[in-house]
DRENPA-3360 file (N, C-alpha, C; in nm, 2 decimals, always signed):
BEGIN
1 = MSEINPIL = -1.33/-1.56/+5.26/-1.35/-1.40/+5.15/-1.42/-1.31/+5.20 ~ -1.43/-1.19/+5.26/-1.53/-1.08/+5.28/-1.60/-1.08/+5.26 ~ -1.72/-1.03/+5.30/-1.86/-1.00/+5.27/-1.84/-0.83/+5.20 ~ -1.92/-0.82/+5.07/-1.92/-0.67/+5.06/-2.04/-0.65/+5.07 ~ -2.01/-0.45/+5.17/-2.10/-0.41/+5.23/-2.21/-0.39/+5.14 ~ -2.35/-0.45/+5.19/-2.46/-0.43/+5.07/-2.50/-0.29/+5.05 ~ -2.45/-0.18/+5.15/-2.49/-0.04/+5.12/-2.42/+0.02/+5.02 ~ -2.28/-0.03/+5.07/-2.17/+0.03/+4.96/-2.20/-0.03/+4.83;
9 = YQNEVNKL = -2.21/-0.14/+4.83/-2.26/-0.21/+4.67/-2.37/-0.15/+4.60 ~ -2.50/-0.10/+4.69/-2.59/-0.03/+4.62/-2.55/+0.06/+4.59 ~ -2.44/+0.17/+4.67/-2.42/+0.28/+4.62/-2.37/+0.31/+4.49 ~ -2.26/+0.19/+4.47/-2.20/+0.19/+4.32/-2.28/+0.15/+4.25 ~ -2.38/+0.02/+4.28/-2.46/+0.00/+4.15/-2.56/+0.08/+4.05 ~ -2.56/+0.20/+4.14/-2.67/+0.28/+4.15/-2.61/+0.39/+4.06 ~ -2.45/+0.43/+4.09/-2.36/+0.49/+3.95/-2.38/+0.46/+3.84 ~ -2.34/+0.32/+3.82/-2.36/+0.23/+3.70/-2.39/+0.30/+3.57;
17 = PQIQRDYE = -2.50/+0.39/+3.58/-2.55/+0.45/+3.46/-2.47/+0.56/+3.41 ~ -2.44/+0.65/+3.57/-2.39/+0.77/+3.54/-2.21/+0.75/+3.47 ~ -2.16/+0.64/+3.53/-2.05/+0.62/+3.45/-2.06/+0.58/+3.29 ~ -2.16/+0.46/+3.31/-2.14/+0.43/+3.14/-2.19/+0.54/+3.06 ~ -2.24/+0.67/+3.08/-2.26/+0.72/+3.01/-2.14/+0.90/+3.03 ~ -2.10/+0.87/+3.13/-1.96/+0.94/+3.08/-1.84/+0.91/+3.00 ~ -1.83/+0.77/+3.03/-1.74/+0.68/+2.97/-1.80/+0.68/+2.80 ~ -1.91/+0.68/+2.75/-1.99/+0.67/+2.62/-1.93/+0.85/+2.58;
25 = DVKEQVDK = -1.98/+0.93/+2.66/-1.95/+1.08/+2.61/-1.79/+1.12/+2.59 ~ -1.72/+1.04/+2.65/-1.58/+1.13/+2.68/-1.55/+0.96/+2.53 ~ -1.55/+0.88/+2.50/-1.53/+0.76/+2.41/-1.56/+0.84/+2.27 ~ -1.66/+0.94/+2.28/-1.74/+0.97/+2.16/-1.64/+1.12/+2.07 ~ -1.58/+1.21/+2.20/-1.49/+1.28/+2.13/-1.34/+1.21/+2.12 ~ -1.33/+1.10/+2.18/-1.23/+1.05/+2.16/-1.23/+1.02/+1.99 ~ -1.29/+0.99/+1.95/-1.32/+0.90/+1.85/-1.32/+0.99/+1.76 ~ -1.42/+1.09/+1.78/-1.40/+1.21/+1.64/-1.28/+1.30/+1.63;
33 = ENELTSIF = -1.16/+1.28/+1.75/-1.04/+1.38/+1.71/-0.91/+1.24/+1.66 ~ -0.99/+1.10/+1.72/-0.85/+1.03/+1.66/-0.92/+0.89/+1.61 ~ -0.92/+0.94/+1.45/-0.98/+0.80/+1.43/-0.92/+0.67/+1.34 ~ -0.93/+0.58/+1.46/-0.81/+0.49/+1.54/-0.87/+0.40/+1.36 ~ -0.73/+0.34/+1.37/-0.70/+0.24/+1.26/-0.73/+0.11/+1.28 ~ -0.82/+0.08/+1.20/-0.88/-0.15/+1.24/-0.78/-0.20/+1.13 ~ -0.74/-0.31/+1.21/-0.68/-0.44/+1.14/-0.70/-0.44/+0.95 ~ -0.83/-0.34/+0.92/-0.86/-0.43/+0.82/-0.75/-0.33/+0.68;
41 = DVCPIFRR = -0.75/-0.19/+0.78/-0.66/-0.11/+0.70/-0.49/-0.14/+0.65 ~ -0.45/-0.23/+0.68/-0.31/-0.29/+0.64/-0.34/-0.43/+0.55 ~ -0.47/-0.46/+0.54/-0.48/-0.58/+0.45/-0.55/-0.51/+0.31 ~ -0.44/-0.53/+0.17/-0.46/-0.44/+0.04/-0.55/-0.48/+0.01 ~ -0.63/-0.59/-0.02/-0.79/-0.58/-0.04/-0.91/-0.43/-0.03 ~ -0.86/-0.49/+0.10/-1.00/-0.38/+0.24/-0.93/-0.25/+0.20 ~ -0.82/-0.22/+0.20/-0.73/-0.10/+0.16/-0.77/-0.01/+0.03 ~ -0.77/-0.12/-0.03/-0.85/-0.07/-0.14/-0.98/-0.05/-0.19;
49 = LEHVPDKI = -1.09/-0.11/-0.12/-1.18/-0.07/-0.09/-1.25/+0.03/+0.00 ~ -1.15/+0.07/+0.10/-1.16/+0.14/+0.19/-1.33/+0.24/+0.15 ~ -1.26/+0.34/+0.06/-1.33/+0.45/+0.02/-1.42/+0.49/-0.09 ~ -1.43/+0.34/-0.12/-1.52/+0.32/-0.29/-1.71/+0.34/-0.19 ~ -1.72/+0.32/-0.06/-1.86/+0.37/-0.01/-1.90/+0.52/-0.03 ~ -1.77/+0.60/+0.03/-1.81/+0.73/+0.02/-1.78/+0.78/-0.05 ~ -1.74/+0.71/-0.20/-1.68/+0.76/-0.34/-1.85/+0.77/-0.38 ~ -1.92/+0.60/-0.38/-2.03/+0.56/-0.42/-2.16/+0.75/-0.37;
57 = EASDYVPA = -2.14/+0.72/-0.24/-2.21/+0.81/-0.18/-2.25/+0.97/-0.24 ~ -2.08/+1.00/-0.26/-2.08/+1.14/-0.31/-2.10/+1.16/-0.43 ~ -2.14/+1.06/-0.52/-2.17/+1.05/-0.66/-2.05/+1.07/-0.74 ~ -1.90/+1.01/-0.68/-1.79/+1.04/-0.77/-1.77/+0.85/-0.84 ~ -1.87/+0.85/-0.92/-1.84/+0.70/-0.97/-1.77/+0.65/-1.03 ~ -1.62/+0.70/-1.09/-1.52/+0.75/-1.20/-1.42/+0.63/-1.05 ~ -1.38/+0.73/-0.97/-1.27/+0.69/-0.88/-1.31/+0.52/-0.84 ~ -1.42/+0.53/-0.79/-1.50/+0.43/-0.72/-1.49/+0.30/-0.78;
65 = AGLVSLAV = -1.55/+0.30/-0.90/-1.53/+0.23/-1.03/-1.37/+0.20/-1.04 ~ -1.30/+0.26/-1.05/-1.15/+0.24/-1.03/-1.06/+0.21/-0.95 ~ -1.12/+0.20/-0.83/-1.07/+0.15/-0.70/-1.13/+0.01/-0.70 ~ -1.25/-0.03/-0.75/-1.30/-0.13/-0.77/-1.19/-0.26/-0.86 ~ -1.18/-0.19/-0.95/-1.14/-0.27/-1.08/-0.95/-0.32/-1.04 ~ -0.91/-0.20/-0.95/-0.76/-0.20/-0.91/-0.77/-0.35/-0.80 ~ -0.88/-0.35/-0.78/-0.90/-0.44/-0.57/-0.91/-0.55/-0.69 ~ -1.00/-0.60/-0.81/-1.03/-0.75/-0.85/-0.89/-0.78/-0.94;
73 = LNAPEDWR = -0.82/-0.68/-1.03/-0.71/-0.69/-1.08/-0.56/-0.76/-0.97 ~ -0.60/-0.66/-0.84/-0.48/-0.71/-0.80/-0.52/-0.80/-0.71 ~ -0.65/-0.90/-0.70/-0.68/-0.99/-0.57/-0.57/-1.15/-0.54 ~ -0.52/-1.18/-0.68/-0.44/-1.28/-0.68/-0.29/-1.25/-0.61 ~ -0.28/-1.16/-0.63/-0.11/-1.10/-0.60/-0.14/-1.05/-0.46 ~ -0.25/-0.98/-0.42/-0.26/-0.95/-0.29/-0.27/-1.06/-0.20 ~ -0.38/-1.15/-0.27/-0.38/-1.30/-0.18/-0.26/-1.39/-0.16 ~ -0.16/-1.34/-0.22/-0.03/-1.42/-0.22/+0.07/-1.37/-0.13;
81 = DMKSAYRQ = +0.05/-1.21/-0.15/+0.12/-1.15/-0.01/+0.08/-1.17/+0.11 ~ -0.06/-1.20/+0.13/-0.09/-1.20/+0.26/-0.08/-1.36/+0.31 ~ -0.05/-1.44/+0.21/-0.01/-1.55/+0.22/+0.11/-1.61/+0.31 ~ +0.20/-1.51/+0.22/+0.35/-1.51/+0.25/+0.37/-1.46/+0.34 ~ +0.30/-1.36/+0.42/+0.31/-1.32/+0.55/+0.23/-1.37/+0.66 ~ +0.15/-1.45/+0.63/+0.05/-1.53/+0.72/+0.19/-1.65/+0.74 ~ +0.23/-1.69/+0.65/+0.36/-1.80/+0.67/+0.47/-1.75/+0.76 ~ +0.54/-1.66/+0.73/+0.60/-1.55/+0.82/+0.57/-1.60/+0.97;
89 = IKSGAEGK = +0.44/-1.53/+0.99/+0.42/-1.52/+1.12/+0.43/-1.69/+1.18 ~ +0.34/-1.79/+1.08/+0.32/-1.88/+1.13/+0.44/-1.97/+1.19 ~ +0.52/-1.89/+1.10/+0.70/-2.00/+1.13/+0.77/-1.94/+1.26 ~ +0.75/-1.83/+1.26/+0.79/-1.75/+1.42/+0.71/-1.83/+1.51 ~ +0.61/-1.83/+1.48/+0.51/-1.91/+1.66/+0.54/-2.03/+1.61 ~ +0.56/-2.11/+1.57/+0.65/-2.27/+1.57/+0.76/-2.24/+1.62 ~ +0.83/-2.17/+1.61/+1.00/-2.15/+1.59/+1.09/-2.17/+1.47 ~ +0.97/-2.18/+1.42/+1.09/-2.24/+1.31/+1.13/-2.07/+1.20;
97 = KFTPSYDY = +1.25/-2.14/+1.13/+1.28/-2.02/+1.05/+1.27/-2.05/+0.89 ~ +1.18/-1.91/+0.88/+1.14/-1.89/+0.77/+1.23/-1.79/+0.68 ~ +1.22/-1.87/+0.51/+1.26/-1.88/+0.39/+1.22/-1.75/+0.31 ~ +1.27/-1.66/+0.33/+1.19/-1.55/+0.22/+1.27/-1.59/+0.08 ~ +1.20/-1.53/-0.03/+1.23/-1.52/-0.16/+1.38/-1.48/-0.21 ~ +1.42/-1.41/-0.07/+1.56/-1.30/-0.10/+1.55/-1.22/+0.01 ~ +1.68/-1.17/+0.05/+1.72/-1.10/+0.20/+1.65/-0.92/+0.17 ~ +1.58/-0.98/+0.25/+1.46/-0.82/+0.21/+1.56/-0.73/+0.29;
105 = KTAQHPFS = +1.66/-0.76/+0.38/+1.74/-0.65/+0.45/+1.82/-0.58/+0.34 ~ +1.92/-0.65/+0.28/+1.97/-0.62/+0.16/+1.92/-0.54/+0.01 ~ +1.82/-0.61/-0.01/+1.76/-0.58/-0.14/+1.63/-0.53/-0.17 ~ +1.57/-0.52/-0.24/+1.43/-0.53/-0.30/+1.41/-0.54/-0.43 ~ +1.32/-0.62/-0.48/+1.27/-0.66/-0.59/+1.16/-0.53/-0.69 ~ +1.24/-0.52/-0.80/+1.14/-0.42/-0.87/+0.93/-0.46/-0.83 ~ +0.88/-0.37/-0.84/+0.73/-0.42/-0.83/+0.70/-0.41/-0.97 ~ +0.60/-0.45/-1.04/+0.50/-0.47/-1.15/+0.40/-0.47/-1.09;
113 = FFRGTLLH = +0.32/-0.37/-1.22/+0.17/-0.34/-1.23/+0.11/-0.44/-1.25 ~ +0.15/-0.57/-1.35/+0.07/-0.67/-1.39/+0.11/-0.84/-1.38 ~ +0.23/-0.80/-1.28/+0.29/-0.93/-1.22/+0.18/-1.00/-1.16 ~ +0.14/-1.15/-1.17/+0.08/-1.17/-1.05/-0.07/-1.18/-1.08 ~ -0.14/-1.06/-1.14/-0.23/-0.97/-1.12/-0.34/-1.10/-1.29 ~ -0.46/-1.08/-1.26/-0.58/-1.11/-1.35/-0.56/-1.11/-1.47 ~ -0.46/-1.00/-1.50/-0.36/-0.96/-1.64/-0.26/-1.01/-1.70 ~ -0.20/-1.09/-1.61/-0.07/-1.17/-1.62/-0.03/-1.28/-1.75;
121 = KFVNPDTS = -0.13/-1.36/-1.77/-0.13/-1.39/-1.89/-0.12/-1.32/-1.97 ~ -0.18/-1.19/-1.98/-0.23/-1.13/-2.11/-0.12/-1.02/-2.16 ~ -0.03/-1.02/-2.04/+0.07/-0.90/-2.13/+0.20/-1.01/-2.11 ~ +0.17/-1.20/-2.08/+0.31/-1.23/-2.15/+0.28/-1.29/-2.30 ~ +0.39/-1.21/-2.37/+0.35/-1.24/-2.46/+0.32/-1.38/-2.57 ~ +0.38/-1.49/-2.47/+0.35/-1.63/-2.52/+0.20/-1.66/-2.50 ~ +0.14/-1.62/-2.43/+0.02/-1.67/-2.39/-0.09/-1.55/-2.44 ~ -0.01/-1.41/-2.45/-0.18/-1.32/-2.49/-0.19/-1.32/-2.62;
129 = PCPKFAKW = -0.36/-1.29/-2.63/-0.40/-1.28/-2.77/-0.33/-1.19/-2.86 ~ -0.33/-1.12/-2.83/-0.25/-0.99/-2.87/-0.09/-0.96/-2.84 ~ +0.00/-1.04/-2.94/+0.16/-1.05/-2.86/+0.22/-0.91/-2.85 ~ +0.17/-0.83/-2.96/+0.24/-0.70/-2.99/+0.24/-0.60/-2.87 ~ +0.13/-0.63/-2.88/+0.05/-0.51/-2.75/+0.07/-0.55/-2.63 ~ +0.11/-0.70/-2.58/+0.18/-0.75/-2.44/+0.30/-0.70/-2.48 ~ +0.42/-0.71/-2.59/+0.55/-0.67/-2.53/+0.57/-0.50/-2.52 ~ +0.45/-0.42/-2.59/+0.45/-0.29/-2.53/+0.42/-0.31/-2.40;
137 = LLKNDTTL = +0.31/-0.33/-2.30/+0.29/-0.36/-2.20/+0.40/-0.39/-2.09 ~ +0.48/-0.48/-2.13/+0.59/-0.55/-2.09/+0.70/-0.50/-2.09 ~ +0.75/-0.40/-2.17/+0.86/-0.25/-2.12/+0.82/-0.20/-2.15 ~ +0.70/-0.15/-2.10/+0.65/-0.02/-2.03/+0.63/-0.04/-1.83 ~ +0.62/-0.13/-1.81/+0.60/-0.23/-1.69/+0.67/-0.20/-1.63 ~ +0.72/-0.07/-1.57/+0.89/-0.05/-1.52/+0.84/+0.01/-1.41 ~ +0.95/+0.07/-1.28/+0.90/+0.17/-1.17/+1.00/+0.29/-1.20 ~ +0.97/+0.35/-1.08/+1.00/+0.48/-1.08/+1.10/+0.50/-1.09;
145 = METKLGDF = +1.21/+0.43/-0.99/+1.39/+0.39/-1.02/+1.39/+0.38/-1.15 ~ +1.34/+0.35/-1.25/+1.40/+0.35/-1.39/+1.33/+0.47/-1.45 ~ +1.32/+0.57/-1.40/+1.28/+0.71/-1.49/+1.42/+0.81/-1.47 ~ +1.37/+0.94/-1.55/+1.45/+1.06/-1.50/+1.50/+1.10/-1.36 ~ +1.39/+1.06/-1.31/+1.38/+1.13/-1.19/+1.44/+0.99/-1.12 ~ +1.44/+0.82/-1.14/+1.53/+0.77/-1.04/+1.69/+0.80/-1.04 ~ +1.72/+0.83/-1.20/+1.90/+0.86/-1.25/+1.94/+0.99/-1.16 ~ +1.83/+1.07/-1.12/+1.89/+1.18/-1.07/+1.88/+1.12/-0.91;
153 = ISRLCNIN = +1.83/+1.05/-0.86/+1.81/+1.00/-0.72/+2.00/+0.93/-0.73 ~ +1.99/+0.86/-0.78/+2.10/+0.78/-0.77/+2.29/+0.88/-0.80 ~ +2.23/+0.96/-0.93/+2.36/+1.07/-0.89/+2.38/+1.12/-0.79 ~ +2.26/+1.20/-0.74/+2.26/+1.27/-0.61/+2.30/+1.20/-0.52 ~ +2.24/+1.08/-0.46/+2.29/+0.98/-0.33/+2.42/+0.88/-0.36 ~ +2.47/+0.93/-0.52/+2.58/+0.85/-0.55/+2.52/+0.68/-0.56 ~ +2.43/+0.66/-0.57/+2.40/+0.50/-0.55/+2.45/+0.44/-0.66 ~ +2.49/+0.31/-0.60/+2.55/+0.18/-0.70/+2.47/+0.10/-0.70;
161 = VESVDTKI = +2.40/+0.00/-0.79/+2.33/-0.10/-0.78/+2.39/-0.20/-0.85 ~ +2.35/-0.31/-0.75/+2.40/-0.46/-0.79/+2.28/-0.53/-0.75 ~ +2.28/-0.66/-0.83/+2.17/-0.77/-0.89/+2.19/-0.87/-0.80 ~ +2.05/-0.94/-0.75/+2.08/-0.98/-0.62/+1.95/-1.11/-0.71 ~ +1.97/-1.24/-0.70/+1.89/-1.31/-0.74/+1.81/-1.34/-0.60 ~ +1.62/-1.38/-0.70/+1.57/-1.44/-0.60/+1.45/-1.54/-0.63 ~ +1.38/-1.59/-0.62/+1.28/-1.69/-0.65/+1.13/-1.67/-0.70 ~ +1.11/-1.52/-0.71/+1.02/-1.46/-0.80/+1.00/-1.50/-0.91;
169 = ENIISTQA = +0.92/-1.56/-0.98/+0.88/-1.58/-1.11/+0.86/-1.45/-1.19 ~ +0.89/-1.45/-1.30/+0.89/-1.33/-1.38/+0.76/-1.40/-1.47 ~ +0.71/-1.27/-1.53/+0.59/-1.28/-1.61/+0.62/-1.39/-1.75 ~ +0.67/-1.37/-1.77/+0.77/-1.46/-1.93/+0.81/-1.61/-1.83 ~ +0.80/-1.63/-1.76/+0.88/-1.79/-1.71/+0.76/-1.89/-1.71 ~ +0.84/-1.97/-1.74/+0.73/-2.09/-1.73/+0.81/-2.25/-1.72 ~ +0.77/-2.34/-1.72/+0.80/-2.50/-1.63/+0.94/-2.49/-1.73 ~ +0.95/-2.54/-1.86/+1.05/-2.55/-1.94/+1.15/-2.42/-1.93;
177 = NPSFVGAK = +1.12/-2.29/-1.93/+1.21/-2.23/-1.92/+1.20/-2.09/-1.84 ~ +1.26/-2.14/-1.68/+1.19/-2.08/-1.58/+1.27/-1.91/-1.59 ~ +1.20/-1.81/-1.53/+1.25/-1.68/-1.52/+1.27/-1.62/-1.41 ~ +1.29/-1.55/-1.36/+1.31/-1.52/-1.23/+1.33/-1.36/-1.23 ~ +1.27/-1.29/-1.11/+1.27/-1.10/-1.11/+1.42/-1.10/-1.07 ~ +1.52/-1.04/-1.10/+1.64/-1.01/-0.99/+1.61/-0.89/-0.92 ~ +1.63/-0.90/-0.79/+1.61/-0.84/-0.70/+1.74/-0.67/-0.74 ~ +1.70/-0.57/-0.65/+1.83/-0.44/-0.67/+1.89/-0.40/-0.47;
185 = QFVTKSPF = +2.00/-0.40/-0.51/+2.10/-0.39/-0.38/+2.16/-0.25/-0.37 ~ +2.09/-0.18/-0.26/+2.13/-0.01/-0.36/+2.26/+0.04/-0.24 ~ +2.38/+0.06/-0.32/+2.47/+0.08/-0.24/+2.51/+0.22/-0.21 ~ +2.51/+0.29/-0.13/+2.52/+0.44/-0.08/+2.56/+0.46/+0.04 ~ +2.62/+0.57/+0.10/+2.63/+0.62/+0.21/+2.50/+0.69/+0.26 ~ +2.39/+0.68/+0.17/+2.28/+0.78/+0.21/+2.15/+0.73/+0.23 ~ +2.11/+0.70/+0.37/+2.03/+0.59/+0.48/+1.91/+0.66/+0.37 ~ +1.86/+0.77/+0.36/+1.76/+0.85/+0.28/+1.77/+0.78/+0.15;
193 = GELTARAM = +1.88/+0.82/+0.07/+1.87/+0.82/-0.05/+1.85/+0.67/-0.06 ~ +1.91/+0.52/+0.02/+1.91/+0.38/+0.00/+1.76/+0.33/+0.02 ~ +1.66/+0.47/+0.13/+1.54/+0.37/+0.12/+1.47/+0.45/+0.05 ~ +1.49/+0.57/-0.02/+1.42/+0.63/-0.14/+1.42/+0.56/-0.26 ~ +1.54/+0.51/-0.29/+1.52/+0.37/-0.38/+1.46/+0.31/-0.39 ~ +1.43/+0.24/-0.27/+1.40/+0.10/-0.24/+1.26/+0.17/-0.26 ~ +1.19/+0.27/-0.23/+1.07/+0.31/-0.26/+1.02/+0.28/-0.38 ~ +1.11/+0.36/-0.42/+1.05/+0.38/-0.58/+1.07/+0.28/-0.71;
201 = TRTTKIGA = +1.14/+0.22/-0.60/+1.18/+0.02/-0.71/+1.01/-0.04/-0.68 ~ +0.96/-0.02/-0.54/+0.81/-0.05/-0.57/+0.70/-0.01/-0.61 ~ +0.72/+0.13/-0.65/+0.61/+0.18/-0.73/+0.63/+0.17/-0.90 ~ +0.52/+0.13/-0.96/+0.53/+0.12/-1.11/+0.48/+0.24/-1.17 ~ +0.54/+0.27/-1.27/+0.50/+0.40/-1.32/+0.34/+0.39/-1.37 ~ +0.30/+0.29/-1.39/+0.18/+0.23/-1.48/+0.06/+0.27/-1.33 ~ +0.14/+0.21/-1.27/+0.01/+0.24/-1.11/+0.02/+0.37/-1.06 ~ +0.17/+0.47/-1.09/+0.13/+0.62/-1.03/+0.02/+0.62/-1.16;
209 = AVLGGLEA = +0.09/+0.65/-1.27/-0.04/+0.68/-1.34/-0.16/+0.65/-1.33 ~ -0.23/+0.58/-1.29/-0.39/+0.54/-1.27/-0.41/+0.57/-1.14 ~ -0.34/+0.59/-1.08/-0.39/+0.66/-0.96/-0.36/+0.81/-0.97 ~ -0.27/+0.91/-1.06/-0.30/+1.01/-1.08/-0.40/+1.03/-1.18 ~ -0.48/+0.90/-1.21/-0.58/+0.93/-1.32/-0.72/+0.96/-1.24 ~ -0.70/+0.87/-1.17/-0.84/+0.87/-1.07/-0.87/+0.98/-0.99 ~ -0.68/+1.03/-0.92/-0.72/+1.20/-0.83/-0.80/+1.25/-0.95 ~ -0.73/+1.28/-1.05/-0.76/+1.39/-1.20/-0.95/+1.38/-1.23;
217 = AHLVKEIS = -1.00/+1.23/-1.22/-1.13/+1.25/-1.28/-1.19/+1.27/-1.11 ~ -1.17/+1.26/-0.98/-1.20/+1.35/-0.88/-1.20/+1.48/-0.86 ~ -1.09/+1.50/-0.91/-1.04/+1.67/-0.93/-1.18/+1.72/-1.02 ~ -1.21/+1.67/-1.13/-1.33/+1.72/-1.24/-1.47/+1.71/-1.17 ~ -1.47/+1.63/-1.08/-1.63/+1.64/-0.97/-1.61/+1.72/-0.86 ~ -1.51/+1.75/-0.83/-1.51/+1.83/-0.71/-1.55/+1.98/-0.76 ~ -1.44/+2.02/-0.91/-1.46/+2.16/-0.95/-1.61/+2.15/-1.00 ~ -1.65/+2.06/-1.08/-1.78/+2.07/-1.12/-1.91/+2.11/-1.04;
225 = DGENAIKA = -1.87/+2.07/-0.91/-1.96/+2.04/-0.80/-1.99/+2.20/-0.70 ~ -1.87/+2.27/-0.75/-1.85/+2.45/-0.72/-1.73/+2.41/-0.66 ~ -1.65/+2.35/-0.62/-1.50/+2.38/-0.51/-1.46/+2.48/-0.55 ~ -1.35/+2.51/-0.51/-1.27/+2.58/-0.56/-1.18/+2.57/-0.64 ~ -1.16/+2.56/-0.74/-1.04/+2.51/-0.80/-0.91/+2.48/-0.84 ~ -0.83/+2.62/-0.74/-0.69/+2.64/-0.66/-0.67/+2.54/-0.59 ~ -0.79/+2.55/-0.46/-0.80/+2.51/-0.32/-0.78/+2.33/-0.35 ~ -0.92/+2.32/-0.49/-0.90/+2.15/-0.53/-0.77/+2.07/-0.61;
233 = TAKSAVNF = -0.76/+2.17/-0.67/-0.62/+2.14/-0.70/-0.50/+2.07/-0.66 ~ -0.51/+2.16/-0.52/-0.39/+2.15/-0.42/-0.40/+2.02/-0.40 ~ -0.51/+2.05/-0.31/-0.57/+1.89/-0.26/-0.56/+1.79/-0.32 ~ -0.57/+1.76/-0.45/-0.58/+1.65/-0.54/-0.41/+1.64/-0.55 ~ -0.35/+1.72/-0.57/-0.21/+1.68/-0.58/-0.14/+1.64/-0.52 ~ -0.14/+1.71/-0.33/-0.11/+1.69/-0.22/-0.17/+1.56/-0.20 ~ -0.26/+1.47/-0.27/-0.28/+1.35/-0.18/-0.25/+1.24/-0.28 ~ -0.24/+1.29/-0.38/-0.18/+1.15/-0.47/-0.05/+1.16/-0.43;
241 = VSSVAGIG = +0.05/+1.30/-0.45/+0.18/+1.30/-0.37/+0.21/+1.19/-0.27 ~ +0.13/+1.25/-0.16/+0.14/+1.19/-0.03/+0.09/+1.01/+0.01 ~ -0.01/+1.01/-0.12/-0.06/+0.85/-0.13/+0.05/+0.74/-0.15 ~ +0.17/+0.84/-0.31/+0.25/+0.72/-0.34/+0.33/+0.72/-0.26 ~ +0.34/+0.83/-0.21/+0.50/+0.84/-0.09/+0.50/+0.75/+0.00 ~ +0.40/+0.77/+0.05/+0.30/+0.68/+0.18/+0.35/+0.56/+0.20 ~ +0.30/+0.50/+0.08/+0.29/+0.37/+0.01/+0.43/+0.35/-0.01 ~ +0.46/+0.38/-0.07/+0.63/+0.29/-0.10/+0.73/+0.34/+0.00;
249 = YGGAIGAK = +0.75/+0.44/+0.05/+0.83/+0.48/+0.20/+0.77/+0.37/+0.32 ~ +0.66/+0.37/+0.33/+0.63/+0.27/+0.46/+0.63/+0.12/+0.41 ~ +0.60/+0.07/+0.31/+0.61/-0.08/+0.26/+0.76/-0.11/+0.24 ~ +0.84/+0.03/+0.22/+0.98/+0.01/+0.20/+1.07/-0.05/+0.32 ~ +1.00/+0.05/+0.41/+1.10/+0.02/+0.55/+1.03/-0.10/+0.63 ~ +0.89/-0.12/+0.63/+0.87/-0.26/+0.68/+0.93/-0.36/+0.61 ~ +0.91/-0.37/+0.47/+0.99/-0.51/+0.42/+1.13/-0.53/+0.44 ~ +1.20/-0.40/+0.46/+1.37/-0.39/+0.51/+1.36/-0.46/+0.66;
257 = YFGPVGSL = +1.28/-0.44/+0.77/+1.33/-0.49/+0.84/+1.22/-0.61/+0.94 ~ +1.14/-0.59/+0.85/+1.03/-0.74/+0.90/+0.97/-0.81/+0.79 ~ +1.04/-0.78/+0.67/+0.96/-0.91/+0.57/+0.83/-0.89/+0.52 ~ +0.78/-1.00/+0.45/+0.64/-0.98/+0.38/+0.55/-0.92/+0.48 ~ +0.53/-0.96/+0.64/+0.42/-0.91/+0.72/+0.47/-0.73/+0.71 ~ +0.59/-0.70/+0.76/+0.61/-0.58/+0.73/+0.58/-0.53/+0.63 ~ +0.62/-0.54/+0.49/+0.55/-0.48/+0.39/+0.42/-0.44/+0.35 ~ +0.35/-0.55/+0.43/+0.15/-0.50/+0.44/+0.16/-0.38/+0.51;
265 = VGMGVGAI = +0.18/-0.46/+0.64/+0.19/-0.34/+0.74/+0.22/-0.20/+0.69 ~ +0.35/-0.19/+0.62/+0.44/-0.05/+0.63/+0.33/+0.02/+0.49 ~ +0.28/-0.06/+0.43/+0.18/-0.04/+0.28/+0.08/+0.03/+0.36 ~ +0.01/-0.03/+0.45/-0.14/+0.02/+0.50/-0.07/+0.15/+0.58 ~ +0.01/+0.14/+0.68/+0.02/+0.24/+0.73/+0.08/+0.42/+0.67 ~ +0.14/+0.32/+0.56/+0.17/+0.50/+0.46/+0.05/+0.53/+0.39 ~ -0.01/+0.42/+0.36/-0.14/+0.51/+0.28/-0.24/+0.56/+0.43 ~ -0.29/+0.51/+0.51/-0.35/+0.62/+0.56/-0.26/+0.77/+0.64;
273 = VGNKVSDL = -0.15/+0.69/+0.63/-0.05/+0.85/+0.69/-0.08/+0.97/+0.58 ~ -0.06/+0.88/+0.44/-0.08/+0.96/+0.31/-0.17/+1.05/+0.26 ~ -0.28/+0.96/+0.31/-0.47/+1.03/+0.34/-0.45/+1.11/+0.39 ~ -0.42/+1.09/+0.55/-0.44/+1.21/+0.64/-0.36/+1.36/+0.59 ~ -0.27/+1.35/+0.49/-0.19/+1.45/+0.47/-0.30/+1.54/+0.43 ~ -0.29/+1.52/+0.31/-0.43/+1.60/+0.23/-0.53/+1.67/+0.32 ~ -0.56/+1.58/+0.41/-0.66/+1.68/+0.51/-0.63/+1.79/+0.57 ~ -0.49/+1.82/+0.58/-0.46/+1.96/+0.64/-0.49/+2.06/+0.54;
281 = ID = -0.52/+2.02/+0.45/-0.57/+2.14/+0.34/-0.69/+2.20/+0.35 ~ -0.73/+2.22/+0.40/-0.92/+2.27/+0.45/-0.95/+2.36/+0.36;
% end
């Protein structure tokens, strides 16, 4: 091994402080212009809580409380989703075949606002202390694809729906009488129509209404603080639509091509992109 010239070495050492300062200056500028996403942004629990500190700091307490409530409510289902993604990754690392609940490439199961959450038993009429209210909630726990907008998309893109069996238990399922969620296969010549149907099947009406309510509370706070009403309303509307669409489309794309892992990552990336869109309105 050849020796390092002491004079050359000393010159390089003397340059280190300046190199370090230059690096930190560049890094600071890059970070300001490009807020890179951390791995926690694709984790549903962390994603739901990401903006809570900022909202509390801005005294935006209603949306903050709502986001925390959603995170707590959905924690069991989010944990199951993460475990499913972990099993998929583990199977791939071990060279084993991962067996999903159904074929994600050809179908999409309808999402539920209550299934798998802390309110799962409350919405089941057989286990709920308020059976009539539980039946009403269960009846209305549907997706955007089961609305007039969904019917319009089906007609516009000439979509035919076929049922696919899954291993996902329904809310009313019991050991004695098991009941499973039926996935939907959207048959159409329109790739965008098929993707849109998938995204809307992943978006619940109640979930969209709750997010809309939280955004409305934030809008009231903004206007009461002196923000321009028209500008604030436009920004809130764009933020709501872009967030719902981003999560729906991102999750649909990820799930179709990469299964449970893709679903989580896709929703995370979609949420980030959706949140960035509203920033375009200054």
